[in-house]
N, C-alpha and C positions, 0 to 999 in steps of 0.2 A: 684604571685605578692609579696610574702614575699622576694624573692631574689632581686627584684627591689628596695624594701624599704631598704634592707641592702646595696645594691650598692650605693644608694643615700646617705645613712648615712656615709659610708666610704668616698665617694667622697667629701661630705661636710666637713668632718674632715680634709681632705688634700687639699682643694681648696685654691686658692690664695685669700687673703683678698681684692685684687683689683677687683675681679670678681663682676659683677653687681648683679647677683641674685644667690641664692642657687640652687642646683640641686633638682629636684623633681622626684617622682616615674615615671611619664610619660617620662622623659628623658631616661630611661633605658628599656622601653618596645618597642616591635615591633610596627610599625606604625598602624596596624589594631586594636590594643588594646588601643591605646592612647586616642581616642575619647571616648571610653566606660569608661575609668578610670576617665577622666575629668568630664563626666556627672554624674557618680555615687559616686565620692569620697566626703566624708564629710556629715555631717548632718546639714540641715538648722536650724539655731538658731531661736527660737521664745520664747515668754514669757512662754509658756507652758513647753518647754524643760528646761528652766532655773529654773522654779519653782520645777521641779523634782530633780534638782541637789542641790538646796539650803540646804536641810537637811543633805547632806553629808559633808558640810563644816561649819556648825554651831553647836555649843554645847549648849545643854539644861542642865542647872544646876539643 
């Protein structure tokens, strides 16, 4: 899947600005893997997840 991410990155760098949407990983995968990637990609955001990230972006003096 790393190759698909790289292909999407390069395609987005060279795409026409008139194109409606950017390329995604699923655009460069075989059809049997597309549904799996769309189901498993990303982490659902919740208040619990965001609380874990907050200390990384705040400074305590």
